[in-house]
LUMZAKE-869027 format. One line per 3 residues: number of its first residue (from 0); for each residue x, y, z of N, C-alpha, C, O. Coordinates in steps of 0.1 Angstrom, whole numbers. Last residue first. Example, Ala and Ser with C-alpha at 12.3 -4.5 7.8 and 13.67 -1.06 7.14 Angstrom:
2
1	128,-22,71,137,-11,71,129,0,79,134,11,80 ~ 132,-57,78,123,-45,78,132,-33,78,142,-33,85
REM end
This chain:
331
330	-7,127,-58,1,139,-58,16,135,-59,24,143,-60 ~ -17,100,-58,-24,111,-66,-14,123,-68,-13,128,-79 ~ -7,69,-61,-3,81,-55,-8,92,-64,-4,94,-76
327	-25,39,-53,-20,49,-62,-15,61,-54,-18,63,-42 ~ -42,19,-41,-27,17,-42,-21,26,-53,-12,22,-61 ~ -68,19,-35,-64,18,-50,-49,17,-52,-45,15,-63
324	-68,22,-8,-72,9,-14,-68,8,-28,-66,-3,-33 ~ -61,50,-7,-53,39,-2,-55,26,-7,-46,18,-11 ~ -84,61,-19,-71,63,-25,-61,52,-20,-54,46,-28
321	-103,53,0,-105,48,-14,-92,50,-22,-88,41,-30 ~ -95,67,22,-94,53,22,-95,47,8,-89,37,5 ~ -100,94,13,-87,90,17,-85,74,16,-75,69,11
318	-128,92,12,-120,94,-1,-106,90,2,-100,84,-7 ~ -134,88,39,-137,77,29,-130,79,16,-126,69,9 ~ -126,113,48,-119,101,53,-122,89,44,-113,81,42
315	-145,129,36,-131,130,32,-123,118,37,-114,114,30 ~ -169,120,49,-167,118,35,-153,119,30,-148,110,23 ~ -162,129,75,-164,115,73,-163,111,58,-158,101,54
312	-161,157,70,-149,149,75,-151,135,72,-141,128,68 ~ -187,163,64,-177,165,54,-164,157,58,-158,151,49 ~ -199,158,89,-203,150,77,-192,151,66,-189,141,61
309	-186,178,104,-184,164,107,-189,155,96,-183,144,94 ~ -196,202,93,-182,199,92,-179,184,94,-171,177,87 ~ -221,211,74,-219,203,86,-205,197,85,-203,188,77
306	-216,245,62,-219,231,60,-217,224,74,-212,229,83 ~ -231,278,59,-220,269,60,-225,254,59,-236,251,55 ~ -252,296,62,-247,293,49,-236,282,48,-233,278,37
303	-254,298,90,-265,292,82,-261,289,68,-267,279,62 ~ -229,310,96,-233,297,102,-243,290,93,-242,278,90 ~ -233,335,83,-222,326,80,-224,312,84,-221,302,77
300	-255,345,97,-255,343,82,-245,333,78,-247,324,70 ~ -244,349,122,-255,340,120,-256,336,105,-259,324,102 ~ -224,368,116,-220,355,120,-231,344,119,-229,333,115
297	-240,390,109,-230,384,99,-226,370,103,-226,361,94 ~ -253,394,133,-261,391,121,-252,385,110,-256,376,103 ~ -233,401,151,-240,388,152,-247,384,139,-247,373,135
294	-205,416,133,-218,416,140,-224,402,141,-220,393,133 ~ -170,412,138,-182,410,130,-194,410,138,-194,406,149 ~ -149,414,155,-152,426,147,-165,425,139,-170,434,134
291	-143,390,165,-151,399,173,-155,411,166,-165,418,170 ~ -145,361,145,-140,374,147,-149,383,155,-161,384,152 ~ -144,330,159,-153,339,153,-148,353,155,-147,357,167
288	-124,301,154,-125,314,159,-135,323,151,-135,322,139 ~ -126,269,167,-128,277,156,-131,291,160,-140,293,169 ~ -123,251,188,-113,262,187,-114,270,174,-106,278,171
285	-143,232,185,-144,242,196,-134,254,195,-136,264,200 ~ -152,227,151,-144,224,163,-145,235,173,-147,247,169 ~ -185,225,138,-172,232,138,-165,228,151,-171,227,162
282	-211,215,136,-200,206,138,-186,212,137,-176,205,136 ~ -232,231,135,-227,228,122,-214,219,124,-208,215,114 ~ -236,237,161,-246,229,155,-243,225,141,-249,217,135
279	-215,255,166,-215,242,172,-224,232,165,-221,221,163 ~ -226,277,152,-214,270,146,-212,256,153,-208,247,146 ~ -246,282,171,-250,279,157,-238,272,150,-240,262,142
276	-231,289,193,-240,277,193,-244,272,179,-245,260,177 ~ -220,313,184,-212,301,187,-220,288,187,-215,278,182 ~ -244,329,182,-236,325,170,-227,313,172,-226,304,164
273	-269,315,204,-258,324,201,-251,320,188,-253,309,183 ~ -305,312,201,-291,305,201,-281,316,198,-283,325,190 ~ -325,335,220,-321,328,208,-307,321,210,-300,325,219
270	-343,328,251,-333,335,243,-331,328,230,-335,316,228 ~ -360,333,281,-361,328,268,-351,336,259,-350,348,259 ~ -342,329,313,-352,335,304,-351,328,290,-344,319,288
267	-326,316,330,-324,330,329,-334,337,320,-334,349,319 ~ -332,290,326,-336,296,339,-334,311,339,-341,318,346 ~ -345,289,292,-335,286,302,-340,293,316,-350,300,316
264	-356,278,261,-360,283,274,-350,279,284,-346,267,286 ~ -345,289,228,-345,280,239,-350,286,252,-350,299,253 ~ -349,292,192,-350,297,206,-350,286,216,-353,275,213
261	-340,302,160,-340,291,170,-340,297,184,-331,305,187 ~ -359,317,135,-350,320,146,-351,309,157,-362,306,161 ~ -373,317,111,-365,306,114,-355,309,126,-344,302,126
258	-375,352,106,-379,339,103,-369,329,107,-357,331,106 ~ -366,377,122,-378,375,114,-383,361,112,-394,358,117 ~ -341,380,134,-354,383,142,-366,381,134,-377,383,140
255	-317,373,124,-322,386,121,-336,389,126,-341,400,124 ~ -304,349,126,-303,359,137,-309,372,135,-307,381,143 ~ -310,334,103,-312,328,116,-313,339,127,-321,338,136
252	-307,336,76,-314,347,83,-317,343,98,-326,350,104 ~ -296,312,67,-288,324,67,-294,336,75,-287,345,79 ~ -306,285,90,-307,293,77,-298,306,79,-294,310,90
249	-305,252,102,-301,266,103,-302,273,90,-298,267,79 ~ -331,230,106,-321,234,97,-318,249,99,-327,258,98 ~ -336,225,142,-341,226,128,-330,231,119,-320,237,124
246	-320,203,164,-321,217,160,-326,217,145,-321,209,137 ~ -341,177,179,-328,183,173,-331,197,169,-342,202,170 ~ -365,166,185,-354,166,195,-341,171,190,-331,169,197
243	-387,167,170,-377,157,167,-366,156,177,-358,147,176 ~ -402,189,175,-406,177,182,-396,165,179,-397,155,185 ~ -397,221,180,-392,211,172,-393,197,180,-386,195,189
240	-425,243,183,-415,234,190,-410,223,180,-418,218,173 ~ -429,275,171,-431,261,169,-421,253,176,-409,256,175 ~ -447,306,171,-436,298,176,-439,283,175,-450,279,178
237	-456,330,145,-459,320,156,-446,313,160,-436,313,152 ~ -447,347,126,-459,351,133,-463,341,144,-473,343,152 ~ -419,339,120,-425,352,116,-437,356,125,-437,367,130
234	-414,316,137,-417,315,123,-425,327,118,-436,326,113 ~ -390,305,160,-400,316,156,-402,317,141,-392,318,134 ~ -388,274,174,-384,282,162,-395,293,160,-407,290,159
231	-371,256,201,-382,262,194,-378,271,183,-366,274,181 ~ -357,227,214,-355,239,206,-368,243,200,-376,235,194 ~ -358,217,249,-361,216,235,-357,228,227,-354,239,233
228	-358,217,276,-349,208,270,-351,207,255,-347,197,248 ~ -378,231,288,-365,237,288,-354,227,283,-342,229,286 ~ -409,238,276,-400,227,277,-386,233,277,-381,239,267
225	-427,257,270,-429,251,283,-419,240,285,-419,233,296 ~ -437,282,251,-424,275,254,-424,270,268,-421,277,278 ~ -462,295,249,-459,283,242,-447,275,247,-447,263,247
222	-463,318,265,-474,308,266,-470,295,259,-475,284,264 ~ -439,331,259,-442,327,273,-452,316,273,-451,306,281 ~ -443,336,231,-432,327,236,-435,322,250,-432,310,253
219	-465,353,232,-466,340,225,-455,330,230,-458,319,232 ~ -453,375,245,-465,368,251,-466,354,245,-469,344,252 ~ -434,383,226,-430,378,239,-441,370,246,-439,360,252
216	-450,391,204,-441,380,203,-437,374,216,-438,362,218 ~ -470,409,198,-472,400,210,-462,389,210,-465,378,215 ~ -453,440,187,-464,430,187,-464,421,199,-459,425,210
213	-417,443,186,-431,448,183,-441,436,184,-437,424,182 ~ -396,436,214,-400,435,200,-414,439,198,-422,438,207 ~ -395,442,241,-383,443,233,-386,443,218,-379,450,210
210	-417,439,257,-416,451,250,-403,453,241,-401,463,235 ~ -401,415,277,-414,423,275,-411,436,268,-403,444,273 ~ -375,399,260,-381,404,272,-393,412,268,-395,416,256
207	-352,375,250,-364,381,247,-371,386,260,-372,379,269 ~ -316,376,248,-328,373,255,-340,381,250,-339,393,246 ~ -293,385,237,-298,373,231,-312,370,237,-319,361,232
204	-283,406,252,-289,409,239,-295,397,232,-303,399,223 ~ -271,398,275,-285,401,276,-291,403,262,-303,402,260 ~ -250,369,271,-252,383,269,-267,387,268,-274,380,262
201	-259,342,293,-252,348,282,-255,362,281,-262,368,289 ~ -256,319,319,-261,332,315,-252,337,304,-240,337,304 ~ -259,283,314,-251,295,317,-259,308,312,-267,308,303
198	-276,262,305,-274,266,319,-269,279,321,-273,287,330 ~ -277,254,279,-290,257,285,-289,262,300,-298,267,305 ~ -259,257,253,-257,259,267,-270,263,273,-273,275,273
195	-258,233,227,-264,246,232,-263,246,247,-266,236,254 ~ -243,210,225,-242,220,214,-247,234,219,-241,244,216 ~ -249,194,245,-235,194,242,-233,205,231,-221,208,228
192	-277,195,246,-270,202,257,-254,202,255,-247,209,261 ~ -284,178,225,-286,192,224,-278,200,234,-272,211,231 ~ -258,153,222,-271,158,227,-272,173,224,-262,180,221
189	-244,128,202,-243,142,207,-256,148,210,-265,147,202 ~ -253,105,190,-249,104,205,-248,118,211,-249,120,223 ~ -268,89,166,-267,103,171,-265,102,186,-274,99,194
186	-251,63,149,-260,67,160,-258,81,164,-246,85,166 ~ -247,67,114,-242,64,127,-252,69,137,-260,78,134 ~ -248,54,80,-254,62,91,-247,58,104,-243,46,106
183	-216,53,62,-229,47,66,-235,56,77,-228,63,84 ~ -202,74,36,-202,68,50,-216,63,53,-226,67,48 ~ -199,63,2,-203,73,12,-204,66,26,-207,54,27
180	-170,48,-11,-184,47,-7,-187,58,3,-179,62,10 ~ -145,41,-35,-152,51,-26,-166,47,-24,-174,44,-33 ~ -137,22,-53,-134,20,-39,-140,30,-30,-141,27,-18
177	-143,33,-78,-150,21,-74,-148,18,-59,-156,12,-53 ~ -127,57,-78,-142,58,-79,-148,45,-74,-158,46,-66 ~ -102,45,-78,-106,53,-66,-121,54,-66,-127,53,-55
174	-104,33,-103,-102,24,-91,-106,32,-79,-113,27,-70 ~ -106,54,-121,-116,44,-121,-116,36,-108,-126,33,-102 ~ -99,88,-115,-93,74,-115,-105,64,-113,-112,65,-103
171	-114,111,-113,-107,108,-126,-103,93,-126,-104,87,-137 ~ -145,115,-96,-131,110,-96,-126,108,-111,-134,104,-119 ~ -166,134,-75,-163,129,-89,-148,126,-89,-140,133,-83
168	-193,136,-54,-179,133,-54,-176,127,-68,-182,117,-72 ~ -217,155,-38,-213,150,-51,-198,148,-51,-191,157,-48 ~ -243,156,-16,-229,156,-17,-225,149,-30,-230,137,-32
165	-271,175,-5,-265,165,-14,-250,167,-15,-245,179,-16 ~ -284,176,29,-276,182,18,-272,171,8,-270,160,12 ~ -303,183,57,-301,174,45,-295,182,34,-299,192,30
162	-304,186,89,-298,193,78,-295,183,67,-285,176,68 ~ -312,189,120,-319,183,108,-314,190,96,-321,201,92 ~ -288,183,144,-294,193,135,-300,185,123,-294,176,118
159	-268,171,163,-283,172,165,-289,183,157,-294,193,163 ~ -245,150,148,-248,164,151,-263,165,152,-270,161,143 ~ -233,128,135,-234,129,150,-236,143,154,-230,148,164
156	-235,127,108,-225,136,113,-225,136,128,-217,144,134 ~ -256,112,98,-243,109,93,-232,117,99,-220,115,97 ~ -279,121,110,-278,107,108,-264,103,104,-259,91,105
153	-279,148,112,-282,141,124,-280,126,123,-280,118,133 ~ -273,156,86,-263,158,96,-266,150,109,-257,145,115 ~ -281,135,59,-286,143,70,-276,144,81,-271,134,85
150	-273,133,24,-270,129,38,-276,139,48,-276,151,45 ~ -277,121,-8,-282,131,2,-280,125,16,-285,114,19 ~ -250,115,-30,-260,110,-20,-264,122,-12,-257,131,-9
147	-231,103,-58,-237,114,-51,-248,108,-41,-253,97,-43 ~ -203,99,-80,-212,93,-70,-218,105,-62,-212,115,-60 ~ -189,97,-113,-196,105,-102,-204,96,-93,-211,87,-97
144	-160,101,-131,-170,91,-126,-176,97,-113,-169,101,-104 ~ -150,124,-157,-152,121,-142,-163,110,-140,-173,110,-147 ~ -147,133,-183,-141,120,-179,-142,117,-164,-135,108,-159
141	-162,153,-191,-148,156,-188,-141,144,-183,-129,145,-179 ~ -187,143,-191,-181,146,-204,-166,149,-203,-159,146,-212 ~ -192,142,-164,-190,130,-171,-183,132,-184,-175,124,-189
138	-196,170,-157,-186,162,-151,-182,150,-159,-170,147,-161 ~ -218,177,-174,-205,185,-174,-194,177,-168,-183,177,-174 ~ -237,158,-165,-232,157,-179,-219,165,-180,-209,160,-187
135	-243,167,-139,-236,154,-141,-230,153,-155,-219,148,-156 ~ -255,192,-146,-243,191,-138,-235,178,-140,-223,178,-142 ~ -277,183,-160,-267,191,-167,-254,191,-160,-243,190,-166
132	-290,169,-140,-285,161,-152,-275,170,-159,-265,164,-164 ~ -299,190,-124,-289,180,-119,-282,172,-130,-270,169,-130 ~ -318,201,-141,-306,209,-136,-295,200,-132,-284,202,-135
129	-337,180,-145,-329,185,-156,-316,193,-152,-306,191,-158 ~ -354,173,-125,-341,166,-126,-332,171,-137,-321,167,-138 ~ -375,191,-126,-377,176,-129,-364,169,-132,-364,159,-140
126	-364,214,-115,-367,213,-129,-368,199,-134,-363,195,-145 ~ -348,196,-89,-351,209,-95,-353,207,-110,-346,200,-117 ~ -340,174,-76,-353,173,-82,-357,186,-90,-367,187,-96
123	-314,180,-67,-316,167,-74,-330,168,-82,-330,163,-93 ~ -316,203,-52,-309,203,-65,-312,191,-73,-313,192,-86 ~ -326,198,-28,-336,201,-38,-329,202,-52,-336,202,-62
120	-305,196,-10,-310,184,-15,-320,186,-27,-322,177,-36 ~ -280,220,-17,-292,217,-10,-298,204,-17,-295,202,-29 ~ -245,209,-20,-256,218,-23,-269,213,-15,-268,203,-8
117	-211,204,-28,-222,203,-18,-232,213,-22,-230,224,-27 ~ -185,185,-44,-195,195,-44,-206,193,-34,-209,182,-31 ~ -153,177,-53,-162,176,-42,-172,188,-42,-168,199,-41
114	-132,159,-75,-141,171,-73,-151,168,-62,-158,158,-63 ~ -99,149,-82,-112,147,-74,-119,160,-74,-113,171,-72 ~ -79,156,-99,-82,142,-98,-96,140,-91,-102,130,-94
111	-84,185,-120,-81,179,-107,-85,164,-107,-95,160,-114 ~ -81,201,-145,-82,187,-144,-78,181,-131,-69,172,-130 ~ -80,228,-153,-71,223,-143,-70,208,-141,-60,202,-137
108	-100,231,-172,-87,235,-175,-77,229,-166,-66,224,-170 ~ -123,220,-161,-119,216,-174,-105,219,-178,-98,212,-185 ~ -124,234,-137,-120,220,-137,-117,214,-150,-109,205,-152
105	-132,260,-147,-119,258,-140,-115,243,-140,-103,240,-142 ~ -156,257,-159,-145,263,-167,-132,260,-160,-122,257,-167 ~ -171,247,-138,-168,238,-149,-156,244,-157,-147,236,-162
102	-172,270,-122,-165,258,-117,-161,249,-129,-150,244,-129 ~ -189,284,-139,-175,289,-136,-166,278,-130,-155,277,-133 ~ -211,269,-138,-204,268,-150,-190,275,-149,-181,272,-157
99	-222,276,-114,-216,262,-115,-207,262,-127,-197,255,-127 ~ -234,300,-118,-221,300,-112,-214,286,-113,-202,285,-112 ~ -261,299,-125,-251,296,-136,-236,297,-131,-227,294,-138
96	-274,306,-101,-275,293,-107,-264,289,-116,-259,278,-116 ~ -270,333,-97,-263,324,-88,-264,310,-94,-254,302,-91 ~ -280,354,-112,-269,347,-117,-263,337,-109,-252,331,-112
93	-303,367,-104,-290,372,-98,-278,364,-103,-267,367,-99 ~ -323,352,-116,-320,365,-122,-307,371,-116,-301,380,-122 ~ -320,318,-124,-320,328,-113,-315,342,-118,-305,343,-124
90	-319,297,-141,-326,310,-146,-327,320,-135,-333,331,-137 ~ -308,276,-129,-300,282,-138,-306,296,-143,-299,304,-149 ~ -331,281,-102,-320,273,-107,-311,281,-117,-307,293,-114
87	-353,289,-89,-352,293,-103,-340,286,-110,-339,286,-122 ~ -364,287,-63,-361,275,-71,-360,278,-86,-364,271,-94 ~ -367,307,-45,-377,307,-55,-375,295,-65,-382,294,-75
84	-360,292,-13,-359,303,-22,-370,301,-33,-380,296,-31 ~ -363,269,2,-366,282,9,-366,294,-1,-371,305,3 ~ -354,250,-15,-368,250,-12,-372,264,-6,-384,268,-8
81	-329,262,-37,-334,259,-24,-349,259,-23,-355,267,-30 ~ -316,270,-60,-322,257,-60,-329,253,-47,-336,243,-46 ~ -306,295,-55,-314,293,-67,-321,280,-68,-330,278,-76
78	-290,292,-33,-303,298,-32,-312,296,-44,-324,295,-42 ~ -265,280,-34,-277,271,-34,-290,278,-34,-300,272,-36 ~ -233,283,-48,-245,289,-43,-258,281,-45,-260,276,-56
75	-212,254,-40,-216,265,-49,-230,270,-45,-238,263,-39 ~ -189,245,-23,-203,245,-19,-209,257,-27,-212,267,-22 ~ -161,228,-34,-171,238,-38,-185,236,-32,-191,226,-35
72	-129,218,-42,-139,218,-31,-148,230,-35,-144,241,-38 ~ -108,197,-61,-117,209,-61,-127,208,-50,-134,197,-50 ~ -76,185,-57,-90,183,-53,-97,197,-54,-92,207,-48
69	-50,192,-66,-55,178,-68,-70,177,-66,-76,168,-72 ~ -39,221,-85,-44,214,-73,-49,200,-76,-52,197,-88 ~ -20,250,-94,-25,236,-97,-29,229,-84,-23,232,-73
66	-34,282,-86,-23,272,-86,-29,258,-89,-40,256,-87 ~ -49,305,-108,-51,295,-97,-40,285,-98,-37,280,-108 ~ -45,320,-129,-42,327,-116,-44,317,-105,-40,320,-93
63	-54,307,-151,-39,307,-149,-35,314,-136,-24,312,-131 ~ -81,312,-150,-76,299,-148,-61,299,-144,-57,292,-135 ~ -90,343,-134,-86,335,-146,-80,322,-142,-74,321,-131
60	-118,356,-119,-106,348,-116,-102,340,-129,-110,331,-133 ~ -142,368,-123,-130,376,-126,-117,368,-124,-106,373,-127 ~ -160,350,-115,-160,353,-129,-148,361,-133,-144,361,-145
57	-158,351,-88,-152,339,-94,-151,342,-110,-142,336,-116 ~ -149,381,-74,-160,374,-80,-153,363,-89,-143,365,-96 ~ -124,378,-48,-130,384,-60,-141,375,-65,-143,364,-61
54	-104,373,-27,-118,378,-25,-122,386,-37,-124,398,-37 ~ -86,347,-19,-88,355,-31,-103,360,-31,-112,353,-34 ~ -72,346,13,-83,343,4,-84,352,-8,-82,365,-6
51	-42,334,25,-49,346,21,-60,343,10,-57,336,0 ~ -39,310,51,-38,314,37,-46,327,35,-55,330,42 ~ -43,294,74,-30,302,72,-28,305,57,-17,303,52
48	-74,298,90,-65,291,81,-54,300,77,-55,312,78 ~ -89,314,107,-88,300,110,-79,292,101,-77,280,103 ~ -90,339,98,-87,338,112,-84,323,115,-78,320,126
45	-99,336,72,-85,339,74,-81,339,89,-69,338,91 ~ -127,331,76,-118,321,70,-103,323,74,-96,314,78 ~ -135,355,86,-136,343,95,-127,333,90,-120,326,97
42	-131,372,64,-125,375,77,-124,363,86,-114,360,93 ~ -148,359,46,-133,359,44,-126,362,56,-116,356,59 ~ -173,366,54,-168,353,57,-153,351,55,-147,343,61
39	-170,394,44,-172,391,58,-169,376,61,-161,374,71 ~ -167,396,16,-156,399,25,-158,395,39,-148,394,46 ~ -176,373,-8,-181,380,3,-170,383,13,-164,374,19
36	-162,356,-26,-165,369,-30,-169,378,-18,-167,390,-18 ~ -135,334,-23,-148,338,-17,-151,353,-20,-142,361,-16 ~ -112,309,-28,-119,320,-34,-133,322,-28,-141,313,-26
33	-81,295,-19,-95,297,-16,-100,310,-22,-94,320,-22 ~ -55,272,-19,-61,283,-26,-76,283,-22,-82,273,-22 ~ -48,250,-4,-37,259,-8,-42,272,-15,-35,282,-17
30	-58,229,20,-62,239,11,-51,249,9,-46,255,18 ~ -50,195,22,-46,209,26,-51,219,16,-48,217,4 ~ -55,163,35,-59,173,25,-55,187,31,-57,189,43
27	-51,144,54,-43,143,42,-46,154,31,-40,154,21 ~ -68,146,77,-53,144,78,-45,144,66,-33,144,67 ~ -93,153,82,-91,139,78,-76,136,77,-72,124,77
24	-94,180,86,-94,171,98,-92,157,95,-90,149,104 ~ -95,190,60,-83,192,68,-82,182,79,-72,176,82 ~ -122,185,54,-112,178,47,-99,179,54,-91,169,55
21	-134,203,73,-137,189,73,-127,180,66,-123,170,71 ~ -123,227,65,-121,222,78,-123,207,79,-116,200,85 ~ -134,230,39,-120,229,41,-116,223,54,-107,215,55
18	-161,233,45,-157,222,37,-142,219,39,-137,208,41 ~ -159,258,60,-164,245,66,-160,233,58,-156,223,65 ~ -150,284,54,-141,272,53,-146,260,59,-138,251,64
15	-168,304,52,-159,305,63,-149,293,64,-141,292,73 ~ -168,304,16,-174,308,29,-164,309,40,-154,316,38 ~ -159,295,-9,-153,289,3,-161,293,16,-160,285,26
12	-162,293,-36,-174,297,-28,-171,292,-14,-179,285,-8 ~ -136,268,-37,-144,279,-43,-157,281,-36,-163,271,-31 ~ -104,257,-30,-117,259,-25,-124,271,-31,-119,282,-32
9	-82,232,-38,-86,246,-41,-101,247,-38,-109,239,-42 ~ -58,212,-22,-72,215,-24,-73,230,-28,-66,238,-23 ~ -34,186,-24,-37,201,-25,-51,203,-29,-56,198,-40
6	-27,161,-1,-33,165,-14,-37,179,-14,-43,184,-4 ~ 1,146,12,-9,157,14,-14,161,0,-6,164,-9 ~ 3,111,2,9,124,6,-2,134,7,-14,132,3
3	-4,79,12,-9,91,5,-3,103,11,-3,106,23 ~ 16,51,7,12,61,16,7,73,9,14,78,-1 ~ 6,22,-9,13,34,-10,8,45,0,-4,47,0
0	8,-12,0,0,0,0,9,12,0,18,13,8
REM end
């Protein structure tokens, strides 16, 4: 068996680096280039990785400006395909759907051995499957063998969050492709109380109090929230208890006070989850740094837009094992 050397990764639509962190934690992958257009998650990325992020629109990044790499990582924009959005896909007026073709431009030129993509599960069914078929065709035409699967964080990442995402892994090498399998489900052992601190007092700004918000929000919360071991969710006009015993899918507008705000009842009062707790719910390691210079709204958005790191890590470990079983040296 040939020992696998460190494989060079290039990360696109990198966000705060959740995919990179999952691959890094498997021990053989190293991100050498990252591109992210939004300057705010770039601040978080650069606090946690020792590289300078290319903070430009991917359309402005020329192929020759990107160093050669072995593995492409990309959680390409999902709003155009999301159930929570308008599901316009490639026809999205903001151009988010067609950004996949920027990735195609790059992998056609760079020819990485492995491509890893992440998106919302609705990508598979969007436009009666036509959108997904276009993506598969782009990969297969370039000689990649593709496997994909929808995985839920609570079933595959030992994280108490209901988060279903599709993961696409494409390989140049036939043997690595054949030896790769997605991870099997695992028992959910991590509890809500290991992710969310139900006991300690946190900053007053996270608590709901009489008169803090317009309308009868506070009264509804008091009347409905009777379980101090559960996650509740404010849904614009009403509060709902999550009866599955896990955190509902985190969204980018988690902390803005309008929709999908996750709430808990504690001895100190009713409050929303903190940004750190949201990152915990995505499986980020405890030493992951959130810049103090960023507002809570920015950090909530970053957490909601990110990935479940522990699911990514398990997939990356299986990719590593497939390479080992194939007895090849990629780099």
